[in-house]
C-alpha positions as CSV (number, residue, x, y, z in Angstrom):
1,X,0.0,0.0,0.0
2,X,1.5,3.3,-1.1
3,X,1.2,6.1,1.5
4,X,2.4,9.7,1.1
5,X,2.6,12.8,3.3
6,X,0.9,15.6,1.5
7,X,2.5,19.0,1.9
8,X,-0.3,21.6,1.7
9,X,0.8,24.8,0.0
10,X,-0.9,28.0,1.3
11,X,-1.7,30.6,-1.3
12,X,-1.7,33.5,1.3
13,X,1.0,33.5,4.0
14,X,-1.4,35.3,6.3
15,X,-3.9,32.4,6.2
16,X,-2.8,28.8,7.0
17,X,-5.3,27.2,4.7
18,X,-6.0,26.1,1.2
19,X,-9.5,25.9,-0.3
20,X,-10.4,25.1,-3.9
21,X,-13.2,23.7,-6.0
22,X,-12.3,20.7,-8.3
23,X,-13.9,18.2,-10.6
24,X,-13.2,14.6,-11.3
25,X,-14.4,12.4,-14.2
26,X,-12.8,9.1,-13.3
27,X,-13.4,6.5,-10.5
28,X,-9.8,5.6,-9.7
29,X,-8.7,5.8,-6.1
30,X,-6.6,8.7,-4.9
31,X,-3.7,7.0,-3.0
32,X,-3.7,6.8,0.8
33,X,-2.2,10.0,2.2
34,X,-2.2,12.3,5.2
35,X,-1.3,15.9,6.2
36,X,-1.1,17.9,9.4
37,X,-4.0,20.1,8.3
38,X,-7.7,19.3,9.1
39,X,-9.7,18.7,6.0
40,X,-13.3,19.3,5.1
41,X,-14.9,17.9,1.9
42,X,-18.2,19.3,0.5
43,X,-19.8,17.6,-2.5
44,X,-21.6,19.9,-4.9
45,X,-22.4,17.3,-7.6
46,X,-21.9,13.6,-8.0
47,X,-20.7,11.1,-5.4
48,X,-17.5,10.7,-3.4
49,X,-16.5,7.6,-1.5
50,X,-14.0,8.4,1.3
51,X,-12.0,5.8,3.3
52,X,-10.6,7.1,6.6
53,X,-8.4,4.4,8.2
54,X,-11.0,1.7,9.1
55,X,-14.2,3.8,8.2
56,X,-15.9,4.4,4.9
57,X,-18.1,7.3,4.0
58,X,-20.4,7.9,1.0
59,X,-21.0,11.5,0.2
60,X,-23.7,12.7,-2.2
61,X,-24.5,16.2,-3.4
62,X,-24.8,18.5,-0.3
63,X,-22.9,16.1,2.0
64,X,-19.7,17.1,3.8
65,X,-17.3,15.4,6.2
66,X,-14.3,16.2,8.5
67,X,-10.9,14.5,8.3
68,X,-8.6,15.0,11.3
69,X,-5.0,16.1,11.4
70,X,-2.7,13.4,10.1
71,X,-5.6,10.9,9.6
72,X,-4.9,8.4,6.9
73,X,-7.4,8.7,4.0
74,X,-8.1,8.0,0.4
75,X,-11.1,8.6,-1.9
76,X,-12.7,7.9,-5.3
77,X,-15.6,9.1,-7.3
78,X,-18.5,6.6,-7.5
79,X,-20.9,9.0,-9.4
80,X,-19.5,11.2,-12.2
81,X,-19.1,14.0,-12.9
82,X,-17.9,14.8,-9.4
83,X,-17.7,18.4,-8.3
84,X,-16.6,19.1,-4.8
85,X,-14.8,21.7,-2.5
86,X,-11.7,20.8,-0.5
87,X,-10.8,22.9,2.6
88,X,-7.6,22.3,4.4
89,X,-6.4,24.4,7.4
90,X,-3.9,24.3,10.2
91,X,-6.1,24.2,13.3
92,X,-3.6,25.8,15.7
93,X,-3.3,29.0,13.6
94,X,-6.9,29.8,14.1
95,X,-6.8,29.9,17.9
96,X,-5.6,32.9,19.9
97,X,-5.1,33.6,23.6
98,X,-8.8,33.8,24.4
99,X,-9.9,30.7,22.4
100,X,-6.9,28.3,22.6
101,X,-8.4,26.5,25.7
102,X,-11.1,25.2,23.2
103,X,-8.4,23.7,21.0
104,X,-8.5,20.6,23.2
105,X,-11.9,19.7,21.8
106,X,-10.2,19.2,18.4
107,X,-6.9,17.8,19.5
108,X,-8.1,14.2,18.9
109,X,-6.6,12.9,22.1
110,X,-9.4,10.4,22.5
111,X,-11.3,10.1,19.2
112,X,-10.3,11.0,15.6
113,X,-12.1,14.0,14.3
114,X,-13.8,11.9,11.6
115,X,-16.0,10.4,14.3
116,X,-17.8,13.8,14.6
117,X,-19.2,13.3,11.1
118,X,-22.4,11.9,12.5
119,X,-23.3,15.6,13.3
120,X,-23.7,16.3,9.6
121,X,-25.4,12.9,8.7
122,X,-28.1,13.2,11.4
123,X,-28.8,16.9,11.3
124,X,-29.7,18.4,7.9
125,X,-29.9,22.0,9.3
126,X,-26.4,21.8,10.8
127,X,-25.1,20.2,7.5
128,X,-26.6,23.2,5.6
129,X,-25.1,25.7,8.0
130,X,-21.6,24.1,7.7
131,X,-21.9,23.9,3.9
132,X,-22.9,27.6,3.7
133,X,-19.8,28.4,5.8
134,X,-17.5,26.5,3.5
135,X,-18.9,28.1,0.4
136,X,-18.5,31.5,2.0
137,X,-14.9,30.7,2.7
138,X,-14.4,29.8,-0.9
139,X,-16.0,33.0,-2.1
140,X,-13.9,35.1,0.2
141,X,-10.7,33.4,-0.8
142,X,-11.5,33.7,-4.5
143,X,-12.7,37.3,-4.5
144,X,-10.0,38.5,-2.2
145,X,-11.8,41.7,-1.2
146,X,-10.0,43.9,1.3
147,X,-10.0,42.2,4.8
148,X,-10.9,38.8,3.4
149,X,-8.4,37.3,5.7
150,X,-10.4,38.5,8.7
151,X,-13.6,37.1,7.1
152,X,-12.0,33.7,6.5
153,X,-10.7,33.5,10.0
154,X,-14.1,34.3,11.4
155,X,-15.7,31.7,9.1
156,X,-13.3,29.0,10.2
157,X,-14.1,29.7,13.8
158,X,-17.8,29.6,13.0
159,X,-17.4,26.2,11.4
160,X,-15.6,24.9,14.5
161,X,-18.3,26.4,16.7
162,X,-21.0,24.6,14.7
163,X,-19.2,21.3,15.2
164,X,-18.6,21.9,18.9
165,X,-22.1,23.0,19.8
166,X,-23.8,20.1,17.9
167,X,-21.6,17.3,19.2
168,X,-24.5,15.7,21.2
169,X,-22.5,12.4,21.6
170,X,-19.5,14.2,23.1
171,X,-17.0,12.4,20.8
172,X,-14.8,15.5,21.0
173,X,-12.6,15.9,24.1
174,X,-14.9,16.7,27.0
175,X,-14.0,19.0,29.8
176,X,-16.0,20.8,32.4
177,X,-16.1,24.5,33.5
178,X,-14.4,23.6,36.8
179,X,-11.3,22.3,35.1
180,X,-11.1,25.4,32.9
181,X,-11.5,27.6,35.9
182,X,-8.5,25.9,37.6
183,X,-6.3,26.8,34.7
184,X,-7.4,30.3,34.2
185,X,-4.8,31.8,36.6
186,X,-2.1,29.8,34.8
187,X,-3.1,31.1,31.3
188,X,-3.3,34.7,32.6
189,X,0.1,34.3,34.2
190,X,1.6,33.1,30.9
191,X,0.2,36.1,29.0
192,X,1.5,38.5,31.5
193,X,5.0,36.9,31.6
194,X,5.8,36.2,28.0
195,X,9.0,38.2,28.3
196,X,10.3,35.8,31.0
197,X,11.5,32.3,31.1
198,X,8.4,30.6,32.5
199,X,9.1,27.5,34.6
200,X,6.5,24.7,35.1
201,X,7.3,24.6,38.8
202,X,6.1,28.2,39.4
203,X,2.8,27.8,37.7
204,X,2.1,24.5,39.6
205,X,1.6,26.7,42.7
206,X,-0.9,28.9,41.0
207,X,-2.9,25.8,40.0
208,X,-2.4,24.3,43.5
209,X,-1.2,21.0,41.9
210,X,1.9,18.8,42.1
211,X,4.3,19.0,39.2
212,X,3.3,15.6,37.8
213,X,-0.4,16.1,38.2
214,X,-0.2,19.5,36.6
215,X,1.7,18.3,33.6
216,X,-0.9,15.6,32.8
217,X,-3.9,17.9,33.7
218,X,-2.7,20.7,31.4
219,X,-2.1,18.4,28.5
220,X,-5.5,16.8,28.9
221,X,-7.3,20.2,29.3
222,X,-5.6,22.3,26.6
223,X,-4.4,19.7,24.1
224,X,-0.8,20.9,24.3
225,X,1.9,20.3,26.9
226,X,2.6,23.3,29.0
227,X,6.0,23.9,27.3
228,X,4.4,23.6,23.9
229,X,1.7,26.1,24.9
230,X,4.2,28.7,26.3
231,X,6.4,28.4,23.1
232,X,3.3,28.7,20.9
233,X,2.2,31.9,22.7
234,X,5.7,33.4,22.6
235,X,6.0,32.7,18.8
236,X,2.5,34.2,18.2
237,X,3.7,37.4,20.1
238,X,7.0,37.3,18.1
239,X,5.0,37.3,14.8
240,X,3.1,40.4,16.0
241,X,6.3,42.2,17.0
242,X,7.9,41.4,13.6
243,X,5.1,43.1,11.8
244,X,4.6,46.1,14.0
245,X,7.9,47.0,15.6
246,X,11.3,48.1,14.0
247,X,13.4,45.6,16.0
248,X,16.2,43.3,15.0
249,X,15.6,39.5,15.1
250,X,17.8,39.2,18.3
251,X,15.8,42.0,19.9
252,X,12.6,40.2,19.1
253,X,14.0,37.1,20.7
254,X,14.9,39.0,23.8
255,X,11.5,40.6,23.9
256,X,9.7,37.2,24.0
257,X,12.1,35.6,26.5
258,X,14.0,33.5,23.9
259,X,17.5,35.1,24.0
260,X,19.0,31.9,22.6
261,X,18.8,32.5,18.8
262,X,19.2,28.9,17.9
263,X,16.2,28.0,20.1
264,X,14.2,31.0,18.8
265,X,14.8,30.1,15.2
266,X,13.9,26.4,15.9
267,X,10.6,27.3,17.6
268,X,9.7,29.9,14.9
269,X,10.3,27.4,12.1
270,X,8.2,24.8,13.9
271,X,5.1,27.0,13.7
272,X,5.8,28.9,10.4
273,X,8.1,26.7,8.3
274,X,10.4,29.7,7.7
275,X,12.8,32.0,9.6
276,X,11.7,35.2,11.4
277,X,13.2,37.4,8.7
278,X,11.6,35.3,5.9
279,X,8.3,35.6,7.7
280,X,8.6,39.3,8.1
281,X,9.5,39.9,4.4
282,X,6.8,37.6,3.2
283,X,4.0,39.1,5.3
284,X,5.0,42.7,4.7
285,X,5.3,42.1,0.9
286,X,1.8,40.5,0.9
287,X,0.3,43.3,2.9
288,X,1.7,45.9,0.4
289,X,0.3,43.8,-2.5
């Protein structure tokens, strides 16, 4: 069985997504593949058979489905001509400081995201709302009117909210308000100390937990380890500084509490697939265009 890792190319560096409408007039299988981006498929015409690991889905006109990050999948047309929309996006890039606690619902720690597809099969109204969302994203990304990046980001969040609020079977990671409340002081502390080297030991006291319990609790609640979360927030802040302040790369590293340039570059590449200087040039050039 041939498997390949698909590298999704983003058209706009300000948006970590790819969306396009395509047609197919053959019934051959597309080989097994995976990618780190979440994928949503929406069929406009024809029929699409999708295999996701051990599951199989048949989509007719108006049907849509979710495929999780790095979920192995393949598909073929079983009714031609096939016309469908493909939406692929990097989930992490659409969460900010106020919404990142909700990323755990989509982290697939317990269940693959494809198990949430019952939401669309069983609820025609929700299916229509989600389909309208995807078509609106395609229109915005195609027309490229001023501020369309804002519109697309809002629509991605709306799509995620539709899934979250209609998951009556709780197949997404479940967490109660009490657990979120316990971590609120920790998340606030991180935002207020992004210039510092934040140690796990000091935030354990804020959460009133032992080190080992806190590490497991945070990962379960947020979907990222504490260290990953801190690095993610620091890099998000670095991106903002690079686009709004006239500082050298080393000064930016100092500003976000990553004075070790090798570490700063490594973390920045992890989330952006480029260096800080490349990111700055790319973003500013796009903004001027």
